[in-house]
C-alpha positions in Angstrom: 26.3 -14.9 -139.9 28.0 -17.6 -137.7 31.2 -16.7 -135.9 33.1 -19.4 -137.8 31.9 -18.1 -141.2 32.8 -14.5 -140.2 36.2 -15.6 -139.1 36.9 -17.5 -142.4 35.7 -14.5 -144.4 38.0 -12.2 -142.5 40.9 -14.6 -142.9 40.4 -14.9 -146.7 40.4 -11.1 -146.9 43.6 -10.7 -144.9 45.3 -13.4 -147.1 45.0 -11.2 -150.2 48.0 -9.2 -151.4 46.3 -5.9 -150.8 43.1 -4.5 -149.2 41.8 -1.1 -148.0 40.3 -0.1 -144.7 37.0 1.2 -146.3 36.5 -2.2 -148.0 37.0 -3.9 -144.6 34.4 -1.6 -143.1 32.0 -2.6 -145.8 32.7 -6.3 -145.1 32.3 -5.9 -141.3 29.0 -4.1 -141.8 27.8 -7.2 -143.7 29.3 -9.7 -141.2 28.0 -8.0 -138.0 25.5 -5.2 -138.9 24.1 -4.8 -135.4 27.3 -4.9 -133.4 28.5 -1.6 -132.0 31.5 -0.1 -133.7 31.7 3.3 -132.0 30.8 4.4 -128.5 31.2 7.9 -127.2 29.6 8.9 -123.9 25.9 7.8 -124.1 26.1 7.6 -127.9 26.8 4.5 -129.9 26.6 3.5 -133.6 26.4 0.0 -135.1 28.3 -1.3 -138.1 25.5 -1.1 -140.6 24.6 2.5 -139.7 28.3 3.4 -139.6 28.9 2.1 -143.1 25.9 4.0 -144.4 27.2 7.3 -142.8 30.7 6.6 -144.4 28.9 6.3 -147.8 27.1 9.6 -147.2 30.3 11.4 -146.2 32.2 10.0 -149.3 29.3 11.0 -151.6 29.2 14.5 -150.1 32.9 15.1 -150.6 32.5 14.0 -154.2 29.5 16.2 -154.7 31.5 19.2 -153.3 34.1 18.6 -156.0 36.9 17.0 -153.9 38.6 14.5 -156.2 40.5 11.3 -155.4 44.0 11.9 -154.1 43.1 15.4 -153.2 43.3 16.3 -149.5 41.0 17.3 -146.6 42.1 18.4 -143.2 40.5 17.4 -139.9 41.3 19.2 -136.6 39.0 18.4 -133.7 38.7 16.4 -130.6 37.8 12.7 -130.9 34.2 12.0 -131.9 32.0 9.6 -133.8 31.7 12.3 -136.6 35.5 12.5 -136.8 35.8 8.7 -137.5 33.0 8.8 -140.0 34.6 11.7 -141.8 38.0 10.0 -141.9 36.6 6.8 -143.4 34.3 8.7 -145.8 37.3 10.5 -147.2 39.3 7.2 -147.6 36.3 5.5 -149.3 36.4 8.3 -151.9 40.1 7.9 -152.4 40.8 11.2 -150.7 43.8 11.8 -148.5 43.2 12.8 -144.8 45.4 15.3 -143.0 44.6 14.9 -139.3 45.9 18.0 -137.4 46.5 18.4 -133.7 44.2 20.8 -131.9 47.1 21.5 -129.5 49.2 23.1 -132.3 49.4 26.9 -132.6 47.0 28.7 -135.0 50.0 29.8 -137.2 51.2 26.2 -137.4 47.8 24.8 -138.3 47.4 27.4 -141.0 50.9 26.5 -142.4 50.1 22.8 -142.5 46.7 23.3 -144.2 48.4 25.4 -146.9 51.2 22.9 -147.3 48.8 20.0 -147.7 46.6 22.0 -150.1 43.5 20.8 -148.1 40.2 21.4 -149.9 38.0 21.5 -146.8 38.6 21.8 -143.0 36.5 19.8 -140.6 36.8 21.3 -137.1 35.0 22.1 -133.9 34.2 25.2 -131.8 37.5 25.0 -129.8 39.6 24.9 -133.0 37.6 27.7 -134.5 38.3 29.9 -131.5 42.0 29.1 -131.8 42.0 30.0 -135.5 40.2 33.3 -134.9 43.6 34.9 -134.0 44.7 34.6 -137.7 44.6 37.7 -139.7 44.6 36.0 -143.1 43.6 32.3 -142.6 43.7 29.8 -145.4 40.5 30.4 -147.5 38.9 27.0 -147.5 35.3 25.9 -146.5 34.8 24.8 -143.0 32.5 22.1 -141.7 31.7 21.9 -138.0 31.8 18.3 -136.8 30.2 19.3 -133.4 27.3 21.1 -135.1 28.5 24.5 -133.8 28.8 27.7 -135.7 32.5 26.9 -136.4 31.4 26.1 -140.0 28.5 24.5 -141.9 27.1 21.9 -139.4 28.1 18.4 -140.3 24.5 17.0 -140.2 23.4 19.7 -142.7 26.6 19.3 -144.8 25.9 15.6 -145.4 23.8 14.5 -148.4 20.5 12.8 -147.6 20.3 9.2 -146.3 20.9 6.5 -148.8 23.4 8.6 -150.8 26.1 6.5 -152.4 29.6 7.6 -153.6 31.1 6.7 -157.0 33.5 3.8 -156.5 37.2 4.7 -156.1 39.7 2.2 -157.3 42.3 2.8 -154.6 45.9 1.8 -155.5 48.4 0.7 -152.9 50.6 3.8 -153.4 47.7 6.3 -153.0 47.9 8.5 -149.9 46.0 7.3 -146.9 46.9 10.2 -144.7 49.5 13.0 -144.3 50.6 13.2 -140.7 52.7 16.3 -139.7 55.6 16.0 -137.4 55.3 17.9 -134.1 57.5 20.7 -135.3 59.4 20.7 -132.0 62.6 20.8 -133.9 61.6 23.1 -136.7 59.0 23.5 -139.4 56.5 20.5 -139.3 57.0 18.0 -142.1 54.1 16.2 -143.8 54.6 12.4 -143.7 52.7 10.8 -146.5 51.6 7.3 -145.5 50.1 5.3 -148.4 47.3 2.7 -148.2 50.0 0.0 -148.5 51.5 1.0 -145.2 48.1 0.9 -143.4 47.4 -2.5 -145.1 50.3 -3.9 -143.2 48.7 -2.8 -139.9 45.3 -4.3 -140.7 45.8 -7.9 -139.7 43.6 -8.1 -136.5 45.5 -11.2 -135.2 49.0 -9.8 -135.5 49.7 -8.5 -132.9 47.4 -10.8 -131.0 43.8 -10.1 -130.2 42.1 -7.6 -132.4 39.3 -10.0 -133.0 35.6 -9.1 -133.6 35.3 -9.2 -129.8 38.0 -6.6 -129.3 36.9 -3.4 -127.4 39.6 -0.8 -127.8 39.6 2.3 -125.6 40.9 5.4 -127.5 42.4 7.9 -125.1 44.8 9.7 -127.5 44.0 12.0 -130.3 42.9 10.6 -133.7 45.4 13.0 -135.3 48.3 10.9 -133.9 49.8 7.9 -135.7 50.1 6.3 -132.3 46.3 6.3 -132.1 45.8 5.1 -135.7 47.9 2.0 -135.1 45.3 0.7 -132.7 42.2 2.2 -134.5 43.0 0.6 -137.9 43.3 -3.1 -136.8 40.2 -2.7 -134.5 38.1 -1.5 -137.4 39.6 -4.1 -139.8 38.8 -6.9 -137.3 35.2 -5.8 -136.7 35.7 -4.7 -133.1 34.5 -1.7 -131.1 36.1 1.7 -130.4 35.3 3.5 -127.2 36.2 7.1 -127.7 37.4 9.5 -125.0 37.2 13.3 -125.8 40.4 13.7 -123.8 42.5 11.6 -121.4 41.4 11.6 -117.8 42.8 9.0 -115.4 39.6 8.1 -113.5 37.4 8.2 -116.6 39.8 5.8 -118.4 39.5 3.3 -115.5 35.7 3.7 -115.3 35.3 3.1 -119.0 37.7 0.2 -118.9 35.6 -1.5 -116.3 32.2 -0.5 -117.7 32.8 -1.8 -121.2 35.1 -4.7 -120.4 37.9 -3.1 -122.5 40.3 -5.6 -124.1 42.9 -3.3 -125.8 44.4 0.2 -125.3 47.3 2.0 -126.9 48.9 4.4 -124.3 52.0 6.5 -124.2 54.4 6.1 -121.2 53.2 9.2 -119.3 49.7 7.8 -119.3 50.8 4.5 -117.8 52.7 6.5 -115.2 49.6 8.6 -114.3 47.3 5.7 -114.2 49.5 3.6 -111.9 50.0 6.6 -109.6 46.2 7.0 -109.2 45.4 6.0 -105.5 42.3 4.0 -106.5 43.9 2.2 -109.5 43.9 -1.3 -107.9 40.2 -1.0 -107.0 39.1 -1.2 -110.6 38.5 -4.5 -112.4 40.8 -4.6 -115.4 40.7 -8.3 -115.9 39.1 -8.0 -119.3 42.4 -6.6 -120.8 43.9 -9.0 -123.4 46.7 -6.7 -124.5 48.0 -3.2 -123.8 50.4 -1.3 -126.2 52.9 1.5 -125.8 54.9 3.6 -128.2 56.0 7.2 -129.1 58.3 7.9 -126.1 60.9 6.1 -123.9 59.3 3.5 -121.7 61.4 2.7 -118.6 62.0 -0.9 -117.5 60.8 0.0 -114.1 57.5 1.3 -115.4 57.0 -1.8 -117.7 57.6 -4.0 -114.7 55.0 -2.2 -112.6 52.5 -2.5 -115.5 53.1 -6.2 -115.7 52.7 -6.6 -112.0 49.6 -4.6 -111.5 47.6 -4.7 -114.7 46.2 -7.9 -116.2 46.8 -8.9 -119.8 49.9 -8.7 -122.0 52.0 -5.7 -122.7 53.6 -4.9 -126.1 55.9 -2.0 -126.7 56.5 -0.8 -130.3 59.6 1.1 -131.5 59.3 2.7 -134.8 58.6 6.0 -136.6 55.6 7.6 -138.2 57.6 7.6 -141.4 57.5 3.8 -141.3 60.5 1.7 -142.3 61.3 -0.9 -139.8 59.9 -1.5 -136.3 60.6 -3.6 -133.3 58.3 -5.0 -130.7 58.8 -6.1 -127.2 56.3 -8.7 -125.9 57.1 -7.7 -122.3 55.0 -10.4 -120.7 57.0 -13.0 -122.6 60.4 -11.5 -122.1 60.5 -10.0 -118.5 64.3 -10.1 -118.6 64.5 -7.8 -121.6 62.4 -4.8 -120.3 65.4 -2.5 -120.8 65.1 -3.1 -124.5 62.5 -2.3 -127.2 62.5 -5.9 -128.3 63.3 -7.6 -131.6 62.4 -6.6 -135.2 58.9 -7.5 -136.2 58.8 -10.3 -138.7 59.4 -8.9 -142.2 61.1 -5.8 -140.8 64.9 -5.3 -141.4 66.6 -3.2 -138.6 70.3 -2.4 -138.9 72.8 -0.2 -137.2 75.1 2.1 -139.2 78.1 4.2 -138.3 78.9 7.9 -139.0 80.4 6.7 -142.4 77.1 5.2 -143.4 78.4 1.6 -143.2 76.6 -1.2 -141.4 78.0 -2.1 -138.0 78.2 -5.6 -136.5 76.0 -6.7 -133.6 77.0 -5.1 -130.3 78.3 -1.9 -131.9 76.6 1.4 -131.2 75.3 3.5 -134.1 72.2 5.0 -135.8 69.2 2.7 -136.2 67.8 2.4 -139.7 64.8 0.3 -140.8 63.1 -1.2 -143.9 59.8 -2.9 -144.3 56.8 -2.8 -146.7 55.2 -0.3 -144.2 57.1 2.8 -145.3 56.2 6.4 -146.1 56.1 7.7 -149.7 58.1 10.7 -148.5 57.7 14.1 -146.9 55.0 16.1 -148.6 56.6 18.8 -150.9 60.0 18.2 -149.2 62.2 16.0 -151.5 65.3 17.3 -149.7 64.1 16.2 -146.3 63.0 12.9 -147.8 66.5 12.3 -149.1 68.0 13.1 -145.8 65.8 10.5 -144.1 66.9 7.7 -146.4 69.7 5.2 -146.3 70.2 2.7 -149.0 71.7 -0.8 -148.4 74.4 -2.1 -150.8 71.6 -4.1 -152.6 69.7 -0.9 -153.2 66.9 -1.4 -150.6 65.5 1.8 -149.1 65.8 2.3 -145.4 64.5 5.1 -143.2 66.9 6.7 -140.7 65.4 6.9 -137.2 67.8 9.4 -135.7 68.0 7.1 -132.7 71.2 5.6 -131.4 71.2 2.0 -130.3 72.7 -1.5 -130.3 71.6 -5.1 -130.6 72.5 -7.5 -127.8 73.6 -11.1 -128.3 70.0 -12.2 -128.4 68.9 -9.8 -131.1 67.1 -7.4 -128.8 67.5 -3.7 -129.5 68.5 -1.2 -126.8 67.9 2.5 -127.5 70.7 4.7 -126.2 69.3 8.1 -127.2 68.2 10.4 -130.0 71.3 11.1 -132.2 70.7 14.9 -131.7 70.5 14.4 -127.9 73.8 12.6 -127.5 76.3 14.7 -125.6 79.9 15.0 -126.7 81.9 16.1 -123.7 85.6 16.5 -123.9 85.6 14.1 -126.9 83.6 11.4 -125.1 80.1 10.3 -126.1 77.6 10.5 -123.3 74.1 9.0 -123.6 71.6 10.9 -121.5 69.5 7.7 -121.1 72.3 6.0 -119.2 72.3 8.9 -116.7 68.5 9.0 -116.5 68.4 5.2 -115.7 70.8 5.8 -112.8 68.9 8.8 -111.5 65.6 6.8 -111.5 67.2 4.4 -109.0 66.9 7.1 -106.4 63.6 6.5 -104.5 62.7 10.2 -104.6 63.1 10.6 -108.3 59.7 10.6 -110.0 60.8 11.8 -113.4 64.1 12.9 -115.0 65.6 14.2 -118.2 69.3 14.8 -118.9 70.4 17.3 -121.6 73.6 18.6 -122.9 74.4 22.3 -122.3 77.3 24.4 -123.6 80.5 24.3 -121.6 83.6 26.4 -122.2 85.8 23.6 -120.7 84.2 20.5 -122.3 82.2 21.8 -125.3 79.1 20.2 -123.8 78.3 18.8 -120.4 75.2 17.0 -118.9 72.6 18.6 -116.7 69.7 16.8 -115.1 66.2 18.2 -114.7 64.4 16.2 -112.0 60.9 15.9 -110.6 61.6 14.9 -107.1 59.6 14.0 -104.0 61.7 15.0 -101.0 65.3 14.9 -102.3 67.4 18.0 -103.1 69.0 18.6 -106.5 72.4 18.3 -104.9 71.6 15.0 -103.3 70.4 13.6 -106.6 73.4 14.9 -108.5 75.8 13.3 -106.0 73.7 10.0 -106.1 74.2 9.8 -109.9 77.8 10.9 -109.9 78.8 8.3 -107.4 77.5 5.6 -109.8 78.8 6.7 -113.2 82.2 7.0 -114.8 84.2 10.2 -114.5 83.5 11.4 -118.0 79.7 11.0 -117.4 79.2 13.0 -114.3 76.5 15.6 -114.1 77.6 19.2 -114.0 74.4 20.3 -112.5 70.9 19.2 -111.4 67.7 21.3 -111.3 64.4 20.5 -109.6 61.3 21.3 -111.6 57.6 20.5 -110.9 57.0 18.8 -114.2 58.9 17.9 -117.4 57.6 19.7 -120.6 56.1 17.1 -122.9 54.5 17.0 -126.4 50.9 15.9 -126.9 52.1 12.3 -127.2 54.3 12.4 -124.1 57.7 13.1 -125.6 60.0 15.1 -123.4 60.8 18.5 -125.0 64.5 18.5 -124.3 65.1 21.6 -126.4 62.9 23.6 -124.0 64.9 22.3 -121.1 68.2 23.3 -122.8 66.8 26.7 -123.6 65.5 27.3 -120.1 68.9 26.4 -118.6 70.8 28.6 -120.9 68.5 31.5 -120.2 69.0 31.5 -116.5 71.5 34.1 -115.2 72.9 31.6 -112.7 73.5 28.9 -115.4 77.0 27.6 -114.9 78.1 24.3 -116.4 
């Protein structure tokens, strides 16, 4: 098929009011059957063979009695089999619960029970992790890596040529259930419908997920961060290069070898890549666009990415729950790197006060968002779903982000902090991000996080945890306090070798608070 005909076919499919990812996979298999879709190490699979494997996986699930809108769980490192299984379940109308192998065995068991998963697809490492459970959830296990963790995937599949019964997927059917990290309590299952993923499938918006796109996947397939780049790449007929786990040198080697055009990374990955001594020796000129989300992305780091890494840079601000999102096209707005950009077209972002009323531009309050890309709710948690919602006077449903921010005069959104991280000291609101921005101006500060700790005098008071190269804690504390208002001054600063982070790079501030409070010399 000619390139122009393929492009027109894709454009016509995107123009429809609704479509599904499995249908787009079928279409791409017809448009470019011999083009590679998945590359992992020395293995690769083309679109026609991939589509056939997806059919076999869907048919096998149906043969094993898993019905449409029921759930399977997948917990394993990235692999070709993982992607095949994910798409096979979707083609059968089955909901996928992708789980993080970095979670504890008890947490994984809880999430599988909560989702009512019918089958667990795993690998040897996850099997070893779950072996510590005395009474694990009694569901069949299939080993994606062919190990003895369960029935080997190749044996589990029905024979070649097996076809599933067609599933008429509705927009409100569940696509996946993604569980929150659980760093602030029991993980909540976020049900994302096919209608939400449909909004992420336009390969030209954001720019560049064309049939020639080559996306390097270096974060886990269990993360919504990863899926926001995987979904449009597959929909657009591109190629996914899978990494088992992130490694700085391997990322750069693969980028150069495969002439990678797209990558979704979290800020700490950008930080580690740019700090690699040989970074500038690699040819990264093939990059069309790089993306970032999931954690605060400092203006200084964005500037360095723009200066040293070819191609555009787009930052997303949003939630796994959906609602509204912003994007910052950093290469187009280099004077707005301290912001997370403007609302994406079709997304309504507002700022509300403590009383739940909308605030005017320039005022600081909680960020809420509405769009057609929105979760159905938290699985089995109607109370938590209700807590996450805000309704506009016209009845439209918004999702509360829990983030504090304000819009500037140009309509760009600045994130002040997480609502729960805001420090109230002596009746004054202190935003840790303000203090962190000042601390990063010190040349020795490599990383920093500010948290509020209990204070008999002030109720709460700010303390900085700093990764420093050469400067003392007292020097950094004085540096910050000389540059901030009296009510913002740091009560203490502590040097640590590394900030604790989640699997997607978010700083675990609760751990920092707990570690400070537990120290016998803690005085604030």
